[in-house]
C-alpha positions as CSV (number, residue, x, y, z in Angstrom):
1,M,33.4,224.3,-75.5
2,A,34.9,225.1,-72.1
3,V,37.1,228.1,-71.7
4,P,38.5,230.2,-68.8
5,T,37.5,233.8,-68.3
6,C,40.3,236.3,-68.1
7,S,39.4,237.1,-64.6
8,D,39.3,233.5,-63.4
9,A,42.3,232.3,-65.3
10,K,44.7,232.9,-62.4
11,D,42.6,231.2,-59.8
12,A,41.9,228.3,-62.2
13,K,45.6,227.9,-63.1
14,V,44.5,227.7,-66.8
15,D,46.4,229.6,-69.4
16,P,43.8,231.9,-71.2
17,S,46.0,232.2,-74.3
18,P,45.5,230.1,-77.4
19,R,48.3,227.9,-76.0
20,G,46.0,227.0,-73.0
21,V,42.4,226.4,-73.7
22,A,41.6,229.6,-75.7
23,A,41.4,233.3,-75.7
24,T,38.0,234.6,-74.5
25,F,35.8,237.6,-74.8
26,R,32.5,238.6,-73.3
27,P,29.9,239.8,-75.8
28,K,26.9,242.0,-75.1
29,G,24.9,239.2,-73.6
30,G,27.6,238.5,-71.0
31,Q,28.2,234.9,-71.9
32,I,31.8,233.8,-72.1
33,V,32.8,232.7,-75.6
34,D,35.9,230.9,-76.8
35,R,36.9,232.5,-80.0
36,G,39.3,229.8,-81.0
37,A,37.0,227.0,-80.1
38,E,34.0,228.8,-81.8
39,K,36.0,229.0,-85.0
40,K,37.0,225.4,-84.8
41,T,33.4,224.4,-84.2
42,R,32.3,226.2,-87.3
43,E,35.0,224.5,-89.3
44,H,34.5,221.1,-87.7
45,H,33.1,218.5,-90.1
46,R,29.6,217.2,-89.2
47,F,29.4,213.5,-89.4
48,D,25.7,213.3,-89.7
49,A,25.6,209.8,-91.0
50,L,27.4,208.5,-87.9
51,D,24.6,210.1,-85.8
52,G,22.1,208.0,-87.7
53,L,24.1,204.8,-87.3
54,R,24.6,205.4,-83.6
55,G,20.8,205.6,-83.1
56,I,20.3,202.4,-85.1
57,A,22.8,200.6,-82.9
58,A,21.2,201.9,-79.7
59,F,17.8,200.7,-80.8
60,A,19.2,197.2,-81.5
61,V,20.6,197.0,-78.0
62,L,17.2,198.0,-76.6
63,L,15.5,195.3,-78.6
64,M,18.0,192.7,-77.5
65,H,17.5,193.6,-73.8
66,I,13.7,193.6,-74.1
67,A,13.6,190.1,-75.8
68,G,12.6,187.8,-73.0
69,S,11.2,184.3,-72.7
70,G,9.0,183.5,-75.6
71,T,10.1,186.6,-77.6
72,P,12.3,185.9,-80.6
73,N,15.6,187.8,-80.3
74,I,16.1,189.0,-83.9
75,V,19.4,190.8,-83.0
76,P,21.3,188.2,-81.0
77,H,24.6,190.0,-81.8
78,A,23.4,193.5,-80.7
79,A,26.0,193.4,-77.9
80,L,28.5,194.2,-80.6
81,A,26.8,197.6,-80.9
82,V,28.9,198.6,-77.9
83,D,32.1,198.1,-79.9
84,F,30.6,200.2,-82.7
85,F,29.8,202.9,-80.1
86,F,33.4,202.8,-78.8
87,G,34.7,203.1,-82.4
88,M,32.5,206.1,-83.2
89,S,33.4,207.7,-79.9
90,G,37.1,207.5,-80.7
91,F,36.6,208.8,-84.2
92,V,34.5,211.8,-83.2
93,I,36.5,212.6,-80.0
94,A,39.7,212.6,-82.1
95,S,38.0,215.0,-84.6
96,A,36.8,217.4,-81.9
97,Y,39.5,217.3,-79.3
98,E,42.8,215.6,-80.3
99,A,44.4,218.7,-81.9
100,R,43.5,220.8,-78.8
101,L,44.9,218.1,-76.5
102,R,48.1,218.1,-78.4
103,S,48.3,221.9,-78.3
104,G,47.9,222.4,-74.6
105,M,44.3,221.7,-73.6
106,T,44.5,220.3,-70.1
107,I,43.3,216.8,-69.1
108,R,41.0,218.4,-66.4
109,A,39.4,220.7,-69.0
110,F,38.8,217.9,-71.4
111,L,37.3,215.7,-68.6
112,V,35.0,218.5,-67.5
113,L,33.6,218.7,-71.0
114,R,33.1,215.0,-71.1
115,L,31.3,214.9,-67.8
116,I,29.1,217.8,-68.8
117,R,28.1,215.8,-71.8
118,L,27.7,212.4,-70.2
119,Y,27.0,212.8,-66.5
120,P,23.4,214.3,-66.4
121,L,22.0,211.1,-67.9
122,I,24.3,208.9,-65.9
123,L,22.8,210.5,-62.8
124,L,19.3,210.1,-64.1
125,G,19.9,206.5,-65.2
126,A,21.0,205.7,-61.6
127,L,17.9,207.4,-60.1
128,L,15.5,205.6,-62.5
129,G,17.3,202.3,-61.8
130,T,16.6,202.9,-58.1
131,V,12.9,203.4,-58.8
132,G,12.8,200.3,-61.1
133,F,14.5,198.0,-58.6
134,Y,12.8,199.3,-55.4
135,H,10.8,196.1,-55.0
136,L,13.9,193.9,-55.2
137,Y,16.2,195.3,-52.6
138,S,16.0,196.8,-49.1
139,L,16.3,200.5,-48.7
140,Q,19.9,200.1,-47.3
141,M,20.9,198.0,-50.3
142,L,19.2,200.4,-52.8
143,S,21.1,203.3,-51.2
144,A,24.4,201.5,-51.6
145,L,23.7,200.6,-55.2
146,L,22.6,204.2,-55.9
147,V,25.9,205.6,-54.6
148,T,28.0,203.2,-56.7
149,G,25.8,204.0,-59.8
150,L,26.2,207.8,-59.3
151,F,30.0,207.5,-59.2
152,L,30.2,204.8,-61.9
153,L,31.8,202.4,-59.4
154,P,31.4,198.7,-59.8
155,T,29.0,197.2,-57.4
156,P,31.1,195.2,-54.8
157,Y,31.5,191.6,-55.9
158,G,29.0,189.2,-54.4
159,V,26.8,191.8,-52.7
160,L,23.9,190.8,-54.9
161,S,25.0,187.5,-56.4
162,E,28.1,185.9,-57.9
163,D,26.6,186.6,-61.3
164,Q,25.7,190.2,-60.8
165,T,26.1,193.0,-63.3
166,A,29.1,195.3,-62.9
167,I,27.0,198.3,-62.1
168,A,23.8,196.8,-60.8
169,I,21.6,199.9,-60.4
170,N,21.9,200.7,-64.1
171,P,23.7,197.9,-66.0
172,P,24.4,199.8,-69.3
173,S,26.6,202.2,-67.3
174,W,29.5,199.7,-67.5
175,S,30.4,200.8,-71.0
176,L,30.3,204.5,-70.0
177,L,32.9,203.7,-67.3
178,W,35.2,202.1,-69.8
179,E,34.7,204.9,-72.3
180,L,35.6,207.5,-69.7
181,L,38.7,205.6,-68.8
182,A,39.6,205.5,-72.5
183,N,39.0,209.3,-72.6
184,V,41.4,209.7,-69.7
185,L,44.0,207.5,-71.3
186,H,43.6,209.4,-74.7
187,A,44.0,212.7,-73.0
188,M,47.1,211.6,-71.1
189,I,48.9,210.2,-74.2
190,A,47.6,212.4,-77.0
191,P,50.6,214.7,-77.1
192,R,52.9,211.7,-77.6
193,L,50.5,209.4,-79.5
194,S,52.4,209.0,-82.8
195,N,51.0,206.9,-85.6
196,K,53.5,204.2,-84.9
197,L,52.6,204.1,-81.2
198,L,48.9,204.0,-82.1
199,M,49.5,201.1,-84.4
200,A,51.4,199.2,-81.7
201,L,48.6,199.8,-79.3
202,L,46.0,198.5,-81.8
203,L,48.1,195.4,-82.6
204,A,48.2,194.5,-78.9
205,A,44.5,195.2,-78.5
206,V,43.7,192.9,-81.5
207,L,45.5,190.1,-79.7
208,G,43.5,190.9,-76.6
209,I,40.2,191.0,-78.5
210,A,40.9,187.6,-80.2
211,W,41.9,185.9,-77.0
212,S,39.0,187.4,-75.0
213,S,36.5,186.4,-77.6
214,Y,38.0,182.8,-77.9
215,I,37.9,182.0,-74.2
216,S,34.4,183.6,-73.8
217,D,33.0,182.3,-77.1
218,G,32.1,185.8,-78.2
219,L,32.5,189.4,-77.2
220,D,29.3,189.8,-75.1
221,I,31.7,190.5,-72.2
222,G,32.4,193.4,-69.8
223,G,28.9,194.0,-68.3
224,F,29.1,191.3,-65.6
225,W,31.5,190.8,-62.8
226,R,32.5,187.4,-64.1
227,N,33.8,188.9,-67.4
228,S,34.2,192.6,-66.4
229,W,37.9,192.4,-67.5
230,G,36.6,192.0,-71.1
231,G,35.7,195.6,-71.3
232,M,39.4,196.6,-71.5
233,P,40.3,195.0,-74.8
234,R,37.0,196.0,-76.4
235,V,37.3,199.6,-75.5
236,I,41.1,199.9,-76.2
237,F,40.8,198.4,-79.7
238,S,37.6,200.0,-80.9
239,Y,38.1,203.5,-79.3
240,F,41.7,203.9,-80.5
241,G,40.7,202.2,-83.7
242,G,38.3,205.1,-84.2
243,V,41.1,207.5,-83.4
244,A,43.3,205.8,-86.1
245,L,40.4,205.9,-88.6
246,F,39.9,209.6,-88.0
247,R,43.6,210.3,-88.7
248,L,43.3,208.3,-92.0
249,W,40.1,210.2,-92.9
250,E,41.8,213.5,-92.2
251,A,44.7,212.5,-94.4
252,G,42.3,211.7,-97.2
253,K,43.1,208.0,-97.2
254,L,39.6,206.7,-96.7
255,R,38.0,208.4,-99.8
256,D,37.3,205.0,-101.5
257,F,35.0,203.9,-98.6
258,R,31.8,205.3,-100.1
259,V,28.6,203.4,-99.6
260,P,25.1,204.9,-99.6
261,L,23.8,205.4,-96.1
262,P,20.8,203.1,-96.4
263,A,23.2,200.3,-97.5
264,I,25.4,200.9,-94.4
265,V,22.3,200.8,-92.1
266,I,21.2,197.5,-93.6
267,M,24.7,196.0,-93.3
268,L,25.0,197.1,-89.7
269,W,21.6,195.7,-88.8
270,L,22.4,192.4,-90.6
271,T,25.6,191.9,-88.6
272,M,23.6,192.0,-85.4
273,M,20.9,189.6,-86.8
274,V,23.3,186.7,-87.4
275,P,22.4,183.8,-85.0
276,M,24.9,182.4,-82.5
277,L,27.3,180.0,-84.3
278,N,27.8,177.2,-81.8
279,G,31.5,177.4,-81.0
280,W,32.4,179.8,-83.8
281,T,30.7,182.9,-82.4
282,W,34.1,184.0,-81.1
283,L,35.5,184.1,-84.6
284,Y,32.4,185.9,-86.0
285,D,32.5,188.6,-83.2
286,T,36.2,189.1,-83.7
287,S,35.9,189.6,-87.4
288,M,33.0,192.0,-87.0
289,V,34.9,194.2,-84.5
290,V,38.3,194.1,-86.1
291,V,37.4,194.2,-89.8
292,V,33.7,194.9,-90.6
293,Y,32.8,197.6,-88.1
294,P,35.9,199.8,-89.0
295,M,34.9,199.6,-92.6
296,L,31.3,200.6,-91.8
297,L,32.6,203.4,-89.7
298,A,34.9,204.6,-92.5
299,S,32.0,204.4,-94.9
300,G,29.7,206.3,-92.5
301,A,32.2,209.1,-92.1
302,N,32.1,209.6,-95.9
303,A,28.4,209.1,-96.3
304,V,26.2,212.1,-97.2
305,P,22.7,211.7,-95.7
306,G,21.1,214.4,-97.9
307,R,17.4,214.5,-97.1
308,L,18.0,212.1,-94.2
309,S,20.1,214.6,-92.3
310,T,17.3,215.7,-90.0
311,L,16.4,212.1,-89.2
312,C,20.1,211.3,-88.6
313,A,20.5,214.2,-86.2
314,L,17.4,213.0,-84.3
315,S,18.6,209.4,-84.3
316,G,22.0,210.5,-82.9
317,A,20.4,212.7,-80.2
318,L,18.2,209.8,-79.1
319,S,20.9,207.2,-79.0
320,Y,22.5,208.1,-75.7
321,P,19.4,208.5,-73.6
322,T,17.9,205.3,-75.3
323,Y,21.0,203.4,-74.2
324,I,21.8,204.7,-70.8
325,L,18.3,205.0,-69.3
326,Q,17.0,201.5,-70.0
327,G,18.6,199.7,-67.0
328,G,15.7,200.2,-64.5
329,F,13.0,199.6,-67.1
330,V,14.2,196.6,-69.1
331,P,13.2,193.9,-66.6
332,H,9.7,195.3,-66.6
333,L,9.5,195.6,-70.4
334,R,11.1,192.2,-70.9
335,G,8.4,190.5,-68.8
336,L,5.4,192.1,-70.3
337,P,4.9,189.9,-73.4
338,S,5.0,186.7,-71.2
339,H,2.7,188.3,-68.7
340,L,0.2,188.9,-71.5
341,H,0.8,185.2,-72.6
342,L,2.2,186.3,-75.9
343,T,4.8,184.3,-77.9
344,G,6.4,184.3,-81.3
345,I,5.3,187.1,-83.7
346,G,2.9,188.6,-81.2
347,A,5.6,188.9,-78.5
348,L,8.1,190.3,-81.1
349,A,5.5,192.9,-82.2
350,T,4.9,193.9,-78.6
351,S,8.7,194.2,-78.1
352,F,8.9,196.6,-81.0
353,L,6.0,198.6,-79.7
354,L,7.6,198.8,-76.2
355,A,10.9,199.8,-77.7
356,A,9.3,202.6,-79.7
357,L,7.4,203.8,-76.6
358,F,10.7,203.8,-74.6
359,V,12.4,205.8,-77.4
360,G,9.6,208.4,-77.1
361,F,10.2,208.4,-73.3
362,A,13.9,209.0,-73.9
363,W,13.1,211.8,-76.3
364,A,11.0,213.5,-73.6
365,L,13.7,213.3,-71.0
366,L,16.3,214.5,-73.5
367,K,14.2,217.7,-74.1
368,V,12.9,218.4,-70.6
369,Y,16.0,217.3,-68.6
370,D,19.3,216.5,-70.4
371,E,19.5,219.4,-72.9
372,P,18.4,222.1,-70.4
373,V,20.8,220.8,-67.7
374,R,23.7,220.7,-70.1
375,R,22.9,224.2,-71.3
376,W,22.7,225.4,-67.7
377,L,26.1,223.7,-66.9
378,S,27.6,225.3,-70.0
379,R,26.9,228.8,-68.6
380,R,28.2,228.1,-65.1
381,P,31.8,229.3,-64.4
382,T,33.6,226.4,-62.8
383,K,36.6,226.2,-60.6
384,L,38.5,225.3,-63.7
385,A,37.1,228.5,-65.4
386,I,35.6,226.3,-68.1
387,V,32.4,226.8,-70.0
388,L,30.8,224.5,-72.5
389,V,30.1,226.1,-75.9
390,Q,29.8,223.0,-78.0
391,T,26.6,221.2,-77.2
392,R,26.5,218.9,-80.2
393,P,26.3,215.3,-78.8
394,I,29.5,213.3,-78.8
395,I,29.5,209.9,-77.2
């Protein structure tokens, strides 16, 4: 976790006492360590089952994106995985940071931690998108798209088409933009976010979810310019719903939500396999996001993976690179089965194989790029005098 050094605290304008970020010391190896944060990290509950569920959801999104013409889409509701991601993010962020945000951790310090966790792969995803789309756009256009992707800025409307994705160089980045905005809002209001205010926020968000889903016939919204506004109710409800669920979990009020992890995995997967419902998709999507996914999240928080813990940890570690790096590759992967003149089961089997190969590619980049870069950043004193000492993935 990020802490100021005693020598840099004055320049960084960060209070080095426990009231600020934390007291620090420098052990024999010379690395700055946050005593308070280190203790909290040791005591922090590990939600291993949620790691496993996050990986399952990311794989479903990948399969949905790969399914092209002639390939059966066996997870037509995989777009709802984004809402599940938002909910898990709110839950785990509340677990790791809310108490510190309430006790004096600065917004800037919190955001530096989030950027260290998220930005290396945002950058890589934009670069890979530039490579993947090089044959579609001019060098000037690619350069402009790369800049917007690097800064998570929406691609200017109409530059590519009237139906363009919100962040064209790496389309999955749209949800990261909304999550970071939710992080900022959470950090700003955390000291004053009482349970009553949180419930009022969620009630307003439920109305926004239901209305957005009704007029769009579903919640597959937010990723394109035409429906980019839809990201707001989705992230507000699910993220702060996750915050509310953590508070209930911490108070011991979710103990009855106990389901074996394999059953939770099956239920999550089945919710994404339901076909579109011809005019009633909006009601299905709303009920999944407002009722079913919070219940699955609560059950996952209580689940004990047992012998599956290692697999869950791997699944969680792979979830973020699997999701964020696919933008520049998906068009090529989607077209391969039809290029090979495959349809039906053959195309579906090929899609599974391509998805598995892509997950292996994501694992390689996680090990040779993302984890080393985050470790390097964690050791670099910053202008804010902050250092990352918690490298456990939180998304």
